[in-house]
C-alpha positions as CSV (number, residue, x, y, z in Angstrom):
1,M,56.5,-26.6,-65.0
2,N,55.3,-27.3,-69.2
3,S,53.7,-29.8,-69.8
4,P,55.3,-33.2,-68.4
5,A,56.4,-36.2,-70.0
6,L,54.8,-38.8,-67.4
7,T,55.6,-42.4,-67.6
8,F,52.8,-44.6,-70.2
9,S,51.2,-40.3,-71.0
10,Q,53.7,-40.0,-74.2
11,M,51.6,-42.9,-76.9
12,S,52.8,-42.7,-80.2
13,L,50.3,-45.4,-81.6
14,N,47.3,-44.4,-84.2
15,R,44.2,-46.5,-83.2
16,A,42.5,-46.4,-85.4
17,S,39.6,-46.6,-84.6
18,S,37.8,-46.8,-87.3
19,A,39.4,-49.3,-89.4
20,R,39.8,-51.8,-86.1
21,K,35.9,-52.0,-86.2
22,S,36.5,-53.8,-89.5
23,K,37.0,-58.3,-89.1
24,H,38.9,-58.5,-92.4
25,W,41.2,-55.2,-91.6
26,L,42.2,-56.8,-88.9
27,L,43.0,-60.1,-89.9
28,E,44.8,-58.6,-92.5
29,Q,46.9,-56.8,-90.1
30,Q,47.3,-59.6,-88.1
31,N,49.1,-61.8,-91.0
32,K,51.3,-59.2,-92.1
33,A,55.4,-60.3,-91.5
34,D,56.3,-56.8,-89.6
35,T,53.4,-56.8,-87.7
36,V,54.4,-57.2,-83.9
37,F,52.6,-58.7,-81.0
38,L,53.2,-58.6,-77.3
39,P,52.5,-61.6,-75.1
40,V,51.5,-60.8,-71.5
41,W,51.2,-64.1,-69.2
42,R,48.8,-62.7,-66.5
43,S,50.7,-59.5,-64.7
44,L,53.9,-60.6,-66.7
45,C,55.1,-59.2,-69.7
46,L,58.3,-61.2,-72.0
47,F,61.5,-60.2,-72.2
48,E,64.5,-61.3,-73.7
49,Q,67.1,-60.5,-71.6
50,D,66.9,-56.5,-69.8
51,K,64.9,-56.4,-73.4
52,L,60.8,-56.7,-74.0
53,A,60.1,-59.6,-76.8
54,E,58.2,-58.3,-79.3
55,F,57.4,-60.4,-81.9
56,T,57.0,-60.2,-85.5
57,R,55.5,-62.9,-87.9
58,E,59.3,-63.3,-89.2
59,Q,60.2,-65.3,-86.0
60,A,59.3,-68.8,-85.8
61,I,58.3,-68.4,-82.8
62,T,55.0,-66.2,-83.4
63,G,52.8,-68.9,-84.8
64,Q,53.2,-70.4,-82.0
65,L,52.5,-67.9,-79.3
66,I,49.6,-66.7,-81.3
67,S,48.5,-70.6,-81.6
68,Q,48.5,-71.5,-77.4
69,A,47.0,-67.3,-76.7
70,S,43.2,-66.9,-75.6
71,N,43.2,-64.1,-77.7
72,C,45.2,-61.1,-79.7
73,Y,43.7,-58.2,-79.2
74,F,44.6,-54.4,-81.4
75,L,46.0,-52.4,-79.9
76,G,47.2,-49.5,-82.5
77,L,49.5,-48.4,-85.9
78,D,53.4,-47.3,-85.2
79,G,53.3,-45.9,-88.6
80,E,52.3,-48.6,-91.5
81,Q,53.7,-51.3,-88.8
82,A,50.4,-53.0,-86.9
83,V,50.8,-53.1,-82.4
84,F,49.1,-57.0,-81.0
85,V,48.8,-57.9,-77.0
86,L,48.2,-62.0,-77.1
87,D,47.4,-62.7,-74.0
88,L,48.7,-66.1,-72.7
89,S,47.7,-65.9,-69.4
90,E,45.9,-69.4,-69.3
91,L,49.0,-71.2,-70.1
92,S,50.0,-72.6,-66.9
93,Q,53.5,-71.8,-65.6
94,K,55.4,-74.8,-67.0
95,L,53.6,-75.2,-70.4
96,L,54.5,-71.2,-70.2
97,D,58.6,-71.9,-69.8
98,N,58.1,-74.7,-72.8
99,L,57.4,-72.9,-75.1
100,L,59.6,-70.2,-74.0
101,T,62.5,-72.4,-73.7
102,D,65.2,-70.5,-72.1
103,K,65.6,-67.1,-73.8
104,Y,63.0,-65.5,-72.7
105,Q,61.7,-64.7,-69.6
106,A,58.4,-63.1,-67.8
107,K,58.8,-60.2,-65.7
108,D,56.9,-58.2,-63.4
109,F,56.0,-54.8,-65.5
110,R,56.6,-53.2,-63.1
111,S,60.2,-54.0,-61.6
112,A,60.3,-54.4,-64.9
113,L,60.2,-50.8,-66.0
114,P,64.0,-49.2,-66.0
115,L,64.4,-52.3,-69.5
116,I,61.1,-50.3,-70.9
117,T,62.1,-47.4,-73.1
118,A,60.3,-44.0,-73.2
119,R,58.5,-45.4,-75.8
120,Q,57.2,-48.6,-75.1
121,A,56.3,-47.9,-71.8
122,P,52.8,-46.5,-72.2
123,I,52.3,-49.1,-75.4
124,L,52.8,-52.0,-73.0
125,A,51.1,-50.3,-70.5
126,Y,48.3,-50.3,-72.3
127,G,48.1,-53.3,-73.8
128,R,48.1,-54.6,-69.9
129,A,44.7,-52.1,-69.2
130,L,43.3,-54.0,-72.1
131,N,44.4,-57.7,-71.6
132,H,43.3,-57.4,-67.9
133,W,39.4,-55.6,-68.4
134,H,38.9,-58.6,-70.7
135,R,39.9,-61.3,-67.7
136,Q,37.9,-59.2,-65.8
137,C,34.8,-59.0,-68.4
138,Q,34.0,-62.7,-69.8
139,Y,31.1,-62.4,-68.3
140,C,28.5,-59.9,-68.7
141,G,27.8,-57.5,-65.5
142,Y,24.0,-57.6,-66.4
143,C,23.3,-62.0,-67.1
144,G,25.6,-63.0,-66.1
145,G,26.0,-64.0,-70.2
146,K,29.2,-64.9,-72.1
147,T,30.6,-62.2,-74.0
148,L,32.3,-62.0,-77.0
149,S,35.0,-59.7,-77.6
150,L,34.7,-57.3,-80.9
151,D,36.5,-54.6,-82.3
152,G,40.6,-55.9,-82.2
153,G,40.0,-56.1,-78.3
154,H,38.3,-52.5,-77.8
155,R,34.4,-53.7,-77.1
156,R,32.6,-56.6,-75.6
157,K,28.8,-57.8,-75.9
158,C,27.0,-60.2,-74.0
159,Q,25.9,-63.4,-76.6
160,S,22.2,-63.5,-74.1
161,E,19.6,-63.0,-77.6
162,S,17.7,-60.8,-74.5
163,C,20.8,-58.5,-73.1
164,A,22.5,-58.4,-76.4
165,K,24.6,-55.8,-73.7
166,E,27.9,-53.6,-74.9
167,H,30.6,-53.6,-73.0
168,F,33.0,-51.2,-73.1
169,P,37.4,-50.6,-71.7
170,R,36.9,-49.4,-68.1
171,T,38.9,-46.8,-66.7
172,D,38.4,-46.2,-63.1
173,P,39.6,-42.5,-63.0
174,V,41.8,-41.2,-59.1
175,V,41.8,-38.2,-58.0
176,I,46.1,-37.1,-56.2
177,M,46.5,-33.9,-55.0
178,L,49.7,-32.1,-53.5
179,V,48.2,-30.0,-50.5
180,E,50.1,-27.4,-49.3
181,Y,49.9,-24.9,-46.4
182,Q,51.2,-21.2,-46.1
183,P,51.6,-20.1,-43.1
184,P,51.1,-16.6,-42.3
185,G,54.4,-14.9,-43.0
186,G,56.5,-17.8,-43.2
187,K,57.5,-20.9,-45.8
188,A,55.2,-22.5,-47.0
189,K,55.0,-27.0,-45.9
190,C,53.7,-29.3,-48.2
191,L,51.5,-33.0,-46.7
192,L,52.5,-35.8,-47.0
193,A,50.7,-39.5,-45.9
194,Q,52.4,-42.6,-45.1
195,H,50.4,-45.4,-46.6
196,H,49.0,-49.0,-46.2
197,N,49.8,-50.4,-49.2
198,I,53.5,-49.0,-49.6
199,P,56.4,-48.9,-47.7
200,S,56.4,-47.8,-44.2
201,K,59.4,-45.4,-45.1
202,V,57.8,-43.4,-48.3
203,V,55.8,-40.4,-48.0
204,S,53.7,-39.4,-50.4
205,T,50.6,-37.0,-51.8
206,L,47.1,-38.5,-51.0
207,A,44.3,-40.2,-53.2
208,G,41.5,-41.1,-54.0
209,F,39.2,-43.0,-56.6
210,V,36.0,-40.6,-57.9
211,D,33.1,-41.1,-56.5
212,P,29.8,-41.6,-58.3
213,G,28.5,-37.7,-59.2
214,E,30.9,-36.1,-57.6
215,S,33.1,-33.2,-59.6
216,L,37.4,-33.8,-59.6
217,E,37.8,-30.6,-57.7
218,E,34.8,-32.1,-55.0
219,A,36.9,-35.2,-55.2
220,V,40.0,-33.4,-53.6
221,S,38.3,-31.6,-51.4
222,R,36.4,-34.9,-50.1
223,E,39.5,-36.9,-49.7
224,V,41.8,-35.2,-48.1
225,F,39.6,-34.1,-45.1
226,E,38.1,-37.8,-45.2
227,E,41.4,-39.0,-45.2
228,A,43.3,-35.9,-43.1
229,G,40.9,-33.7,-41.8
230,V,41.9,-30.9,-43.6
231,V,39.7,-28.7,-45.3
232,V,40.8,-27.1,-49.0
233,D,39.9,-24.0,-50.3
234,Q,41.6,-24.3,-54.0
235,V,41.5,-27.1,-55.9
236,T,43.8,-26.3,-59.2
237,Y,44.3,-29.6,-62.4
238,M,47.8,-29.9,-62.8
239,A,48.2,-33.5,-64.8
240,S,47.7,-36.5,-65.6
241,Q,48.6,-39.7,-66.2
242,P,47.7,-43.3,-66.8
243,W,48.1,-45.8,-64.9
244,P,48.2,-49.5,-65.4
245,F,47.3,-51.6,-61.8
246,P,45.4,-52.6,-63.6
247,N,43.7,-49.8,-65.5
248,S,43.4,-46.0,-63.8
249,L,44.1,-42.3,-64.7
250,M,44.8,-40.7,-62.1
251,I,44.0,-37.2,-62.5
252,G,47.0,-34.2,-60.6
253,F,45.7,-31.5,-58.7
254,F,47.8,-28.6,-56.7
255,A,45.0,-27.3,-53.3
256,R,44.9,-25.5,-50.2
257,A,44.3,-26.0,-47.3
258,T,43.1,-23.2,-44.7
259,S,44.7,-24.7,-41.6
260,D,47.8,-27.2,-40.8
261,E,45.4,-28.9,-38.9
262,I,45.2,-32.5,-39.1
263,N,43.1,-35.6,-38.0
264,I,43.9,-38.2,-39.9
265,D,42.0,-41.5,-40.4
266,N,43.9,-44.0,-39.6
267,D,41.7,-46.5,-41.5
268,E,43.0,-44.6,-44.5
269,I,45.9,-44.2,-44.1
270,V,49.4,-44.6,-41.1
271,D,50.4,-41.7,-40.8
272,A,50.4,-37.8,-42.1
273,C,52.6,-34.5,-41.5
274,W,53.3,-30.9,-42.5
275,F,57.2,-31.0,-44.1
276,S,59.1,-28.3,-45.9
277,A,61.1,-28.5,-49.0
278,E,64.6,-28.2,-47.9
279,E,63.1,-30.9,-45.4
280,I,61.7,-32.9,-48.4
281,S,65.4,-32.0,-50.3
282,T,66.5,-34.3,-47.3
283,F,64.8,-37.3,-48.6
284,D,65.8,-40.8,-50.3
285,N,64.5,-42.4,-52.7
286,W,62.1,-45.0,-53.7
287,G,63.7,-48.3,-52.4
288,D,67.2,-47.1,-51.2
289,A,68.8,-48.7,-47.7
290,G,68.5,-46.7,-44.3
291,D,66.1,-45.5,-42.2
292,N,65.3,-42.0,-43.8
293,Y,62.1,-41.2,-45.2
294,Q,61.3,-42.0,-48.7
295,L,60.2,-40.8,-51.8
296,P,57.2,-42.3,-54.6
297,R,59.2,-43.9,-57.5
298,K,60.2,-41.0,-60.1
299,E,57.5,-42.7,-62.6
300,S,54.7,-42.0,-60.9
301,I,52.4,-38.2,-61.0
302,A,53.0,-38.5,-56.9
303,R,57.0,-38.0,-57.2
304,Y,55.9,-35.4,-60.5
305,L,53.5,-33.3,-58.2
306,I,56.5,-33.1,-55.3
307,D,59.1,-32.1,-57.6
308,S,56.6,-29.6,-59.3
309,W,56.3,-28.0,-55.2
310,L,59.5,-28.2,-54.6
311,E,60.6,-26.0,-58.4
312,K,58.0,-23.5,-57.1
313,Q,59.7,-23.4,-53.9
314,A,63.4,-23.1,-54.9
315,E,61.5,-20.4,-57.4
316,K,60.4,-17.8,-54.6
317,Q,63.6,-18.1,-53.0
């Protein structure tokens, strides 16, 4: 397959990494009439009916939002137009409702994805992940001192003179893999698992965080063996996807198993089975009614890996 247009991965903004270090430049951008502000309240985003709410200085409510925001972080330039995220998370539900009136609603980002355009999705995901990092990094992890946001929200610095440690936005690498077993003289099979943290009928790929001092390929081999007891001897990179739930980078791989023997770790997964392409083609989509197996959400890299494998199997026929 060609490089996938995975959800969250097609960023259109110029991050302006050098320019954002200037406080004067950032202030100029904030005060431009056409600058866009995207408010975030905890894990929720604002919508006007079924459309993502994007505010500019020309709207009366924008000044109120900025005055109530605990922080304002620069995301980048859309051409000449600056885009910022506003953190309203410290407002109570009542104060937020009073501020928004009935015209705007706060909706869960994940469930509202069908209302967000392909261009908006990576920008909003970027803003949400950046905002989450700031809320988690208010205090220095080295000395416990208060930290200060700098560079438009892309750096924090400890305010203790004896420490002054700098902190940068964090991304957690996660390997996610489509594992195949090719029996001698038979059709290939794909390993899919039922996980503890998703609905019981959903089967998905294996995945896990990368350990310190570990290569991505080593992480794939280790996670597959730890979760399913399966040994793999071929690991090939496929694609990657930013995953703002809350701040991961999903790194997708194809892995080939040396046998179809499974020995699952019940603390890691609920169950795992080998499925043929014919069997998977009969599965339902996430959220469908009924007792049939369901595939992962269409916006996920897990679904991309499965669909890619199904396409390859179809090409062999």
